[in-house]
C-alpha distance (Angstrom), angle and dihedral (degrees) to the residues before:
residue distance angle dihedral
M1 . . .
T2 3.79 . .
I3 3.81 129.6 .
T4 3.79 103.6 -120.5
A5 3.83 99.3 165.1
S6 3.79 120.6 81.0
S7 3.81 97.2 -152.6
T8 3.79 135.5 60.0
L9 3.80 92.5 -151.9
V10 3.81 134.0 74.1
S11 3.82 121.9 -167.5
A12 3.80 127.8 -163.9
T13 3.80 140.5 154.9
G14 3.78 125.1 -120.6
N15 3.80 121.5 -122.9
G16 3.81 100.8 -172.3
V17 3.82 91.1 -106.1
T18 3.80 110.4 57.5
T19 3.80 114.8 85.0
V20 3.83 101.0 168.3
F21 3.82 121.0 73.1
N22 3.79 130.2 175.6
T23 3.80 122.4 -113.6
P24 3.79 132.7 -149.6
Q25 3.80 116.6 -104.0
F26 3.80 113.1 -69.7
Y27 3.79 143.1 156.9
A28 3.80 108.5 -145.7
S29 3.82 125.3 32.5
S30 3.81 88.4 -134.7
T31 3.82 88.6 70.5
I32 3.81 93.1 61.4
Q33 3.81 117.2 96.8
V34 3.80 121.4 -170.3
Y35 3.82 125.8 -157.6
L36 3.80 128.8 -171.0
N37 3.80 113.0 -165.9
N38 3.82 87.1 -15.3
V39 3.83 93.5 -55.1
L40 3.81 116.0 123.2
Q41 3.82 111.6 -121.7
V42 3.81 119.7 -143.6
S43 3.81 98.0 179.5
G44 3.78 142.5 9.2
Y45 3.79 97.1 78.6
T46 3.81 143.2 64.9
V47 3.80 130.0 -142.0
A48 3.80 124.3 -139.5
G49 3.80 133.5 179.8
G50 3.77 124.8 21.6
N51 3.80 126.5 122.6
G52 3.79 87.6 132.0
S53 3.80 96.1 -37.0
T54 3.78 134.5 89.6
G55 3.78 118.4 -92.0
T56 3.77 143.1 176.6
V57 3.77 139.4 -94.9
T58 3.79 112.8 -146.7
F59 3.81 118.1 -163.2
S60 3.78 121.0 -150.3
V61 3.81 86.7 -140.8
A62 3.80 121.8 30.0
P63 3.82 113.4 -111.3
A64 3.78 109.0 -106.0
N65 3.78 123.0 -101.8
G66 3.80 110.9 -73.1
V67 3.81 95.9 12.4
S68 3.80 113.7 140.7
V69 3.82 112.3 -121.2
V70 3.81 117.3 -163.2
I71 3.81 122.3 178.3
Q72 3.79 116.1 -171.9
Q73 3.78 133.4 -175.4
T74 3.82 112.6 -139.7
E75 3.79 109.0 -172.6
P76 3.86 109.6 -166.3
S77 3.80 115.8 -109.3
S78 3.79 92.5 -119.4
Q79 3.80 140.1 97.0
D80 3.80 112.1 -129.0
T81 3.82 101.1 171.0
T82 3.81 120.4 102.1
Y83 3.79 117.1 -159.2
A84 3.80 120.2 -154.9
S85 3.80 118.8 -143.0
F86 3.81 111.5 -76.3
Q87 3.79 90.3 -0.4
S88 3.79 114.0 163.1
N89 3.78 114.4 -170.2
P90 3.82 113.2 143.8
Q91 3.82 93.4 -168.6
V92 3.79 93.3 54.6
T93 3.79 91.6 45.5
E94 3.79 93.5 48.7
A95 3.81 92.3 48.6
R96 3.81 89.7 52.5
V97 3.81 91.4 49.6
D98 3.82 90.0 48.4
K99 3.80 90.8 53.6
L100 3.79 90.9 48.8
T101 3.81 88.3 52.6
L102 3.80 90.9 52.0
Q103 3.81 90.2 50.0
I104 3.80 90.7 50.9
Q105 3.80 90.2 50.2
Q106 3.81 89.8 53.4
V107 3.80 90.2 54.1
K108 3.80 88.7 48.9
E109 3.81 90.5 52.6
L110 3.80 90.2 54.5
N111 3.79 96.7 43.8
R112 3.79 107.8 45.6
I113 3.79 90.7 141.0
S114 3.78 104.9 97.8
R115 3.81 98.5 91.0
F116 3.80 137.6 40.1
N117 3.77 120.9 -110.6
I118 3.80 98.7 -145.2
L119 3.80 110.9 -154.1
S120 3.78 129.1 -161.7
G121 3.77 136.7 -172.5
S122 3.78 133.4 38.9
G123 3.80 139.7 -115.2
A124 3.81 110.3 58.8
V125 3.81 106.5 11.5
G126 3.79 121.4 179.6
I127 3.79 122.2 -153.2
N128 3.81 104.6 -150.1
L129 3.80 108.1 -157.6
S130 3.80 92.6 -167.7
I131 3.82 86.5 73.9
S132 3.80 101.3 48.4
R133 3.77 144.3 -30.7
S134 3.83 91.3 -134.9
V135 3.81 114.0 73.4
R136 3.79 132.3 -177.2
H137 3.79 123.7 -169.4
T138 3.80 132.2 173.3
L139 3.80 108.4 -161.1
T140 3.80 119.1 -133.0
G141 3.80 96.5 170.0
N142 3.79 142.1 4.4
T143 3.80 107.9 -53.6
T144 3.80 138.3 -154.1
Y145 3.80 112.9 -163.8
S146 3.78 130.5 -151.0
F147 3.81 126.6 -175.2
T148 3.81 118.2 -143.4
N149 3.82 139.0 -178.9
P150 3.81 102.1 19.9
A151 3.79 119.1 170.2
P152 3.83 114.6 -78.8
F153 3.79 123.0 -90.5
G154 3.79 110.0 -69.0
L155 3.80 94.8 38.3
L156 3.81 121.9 87.4
T157 3.80 116.7 -121.9
E158 3.79 118.9 -160.2
F159 3.78 128.8 168.8
K160 3.78 137.8 168.8
L161 3.78 127.3 -136.5
L162 3.81 121.3 -155.8
L163 3.79 101.9 -161.3
T164 3.80 124.2 -170.5
Q165 3.79 124.1 -170.3
D166 3.80 119.6 -145.0
A167 3.81 122.8 -132.3
T168 3.81 91.0 -76.8
G169 3.81 101.4 53.0
R170 3.81 109.7 -129.2
T171 3.79 131.4 -142.2
I172 3.80 120.0 -114.5
T173 3.79 130.0 -151.0
W174 3.80 113.4 -160.4
P175 3.83 125.4 -156.6
A176 3.80 113.2 -85.9
S177 3.82 87.8 -122.3
V178 3.83 91.3 68.8
K179 3.80 116.1 102.0
W180 3.80 118.6 -162.8
T181 3.79 133.2 -161.4
N182 3.81 108.3 -76.8
G183 3.80 88.0 -2.0
V184 3.80 94.2 -76.9
A185 3.80 124.5 117.0
P186 3.81 113.6 -133.5
T187 3.78 120.7 -109.2
V188 3.80 107.5 -107.0
T189 3.80 100.5 156.4
T190 3.80 104.2 99.3
A191 3.80 110.2 129.7
S192 3.81 118.5 -106.5
R193 3.79 93.8 6.5
T194 3.82 132.0 121.8
Y195 3.81 127.0 -139.4
L196 3.81 133.5 -170.5
L197 3.82 116.1 -145.3
S198 3.80 132.6 178.5
F199 3.81 128.1 -152.7
T200 3.81 126.5 -168.8
S201 3.82 130.6 -173.5
P202 3.83 124.3 -173.5
D203 3.81 95.4 -179.3
G204 3.78 110.5 52.3
G205 3.80 95.9 -83.3
T206 3.80 99.1 -50.2
T207 3.81 88.9 115.7
W208 3.79 129.0 21.8
Y209 3.81 124.5 -167.1
G210 3.79 110.5 -151.2
I211 3.77 130.3 -165.3
L212 3.80 136.2 172.9
L213 3.80 104.8 -124.9
A214 3.79 100.2 -177.4
G215 3.77 144.0 -13.8
P216 2.85 174.6 10.2
Y217 3.79 92.8 -152.3
N218 3.80 120.7 -175.1
């Protein structure tokens, strides 16, 4: 087999009818974790497929309308293949390479911080955390932010936002899930100034803790 997908995570939304959801590529069903509204499920579903291919998760009861469904492949950080001297078995070798690829993808999922996601525009602006955990945005109009694709419940998500105001100084509306120190959002609306903010979520994006790290910079 080959690993054709670039992510170890699949996200969907329940509609109260659908019971079957696709998985990322995996080998053993024990490596599949299922979350509903960021809560890890330990029963109520079956896993089919795998052995290097994609598969399906089938729920005994369809997730309700609007419920977040996250299916993640969690390949163990171990090497369980023993090679005999001068052994030549292409299938065994390819399976081992596939598992290494899945492990690398997991590291990538946890470390999307090496490059800036440079945003543009105003109005409704989404910060997609599957792209990067370092975001830069120069405002050109009043902006309402949303944060999407954090890590699943149980994994900490943190990202930084380098925000620059244009010569006008625009208003910002933050997601209602953001909590600020003493319950008050910082003032980051001074024209032609730059601010550095940090946001952290311990629960898959249900709650974000925001803080102004530095600024305003000229």
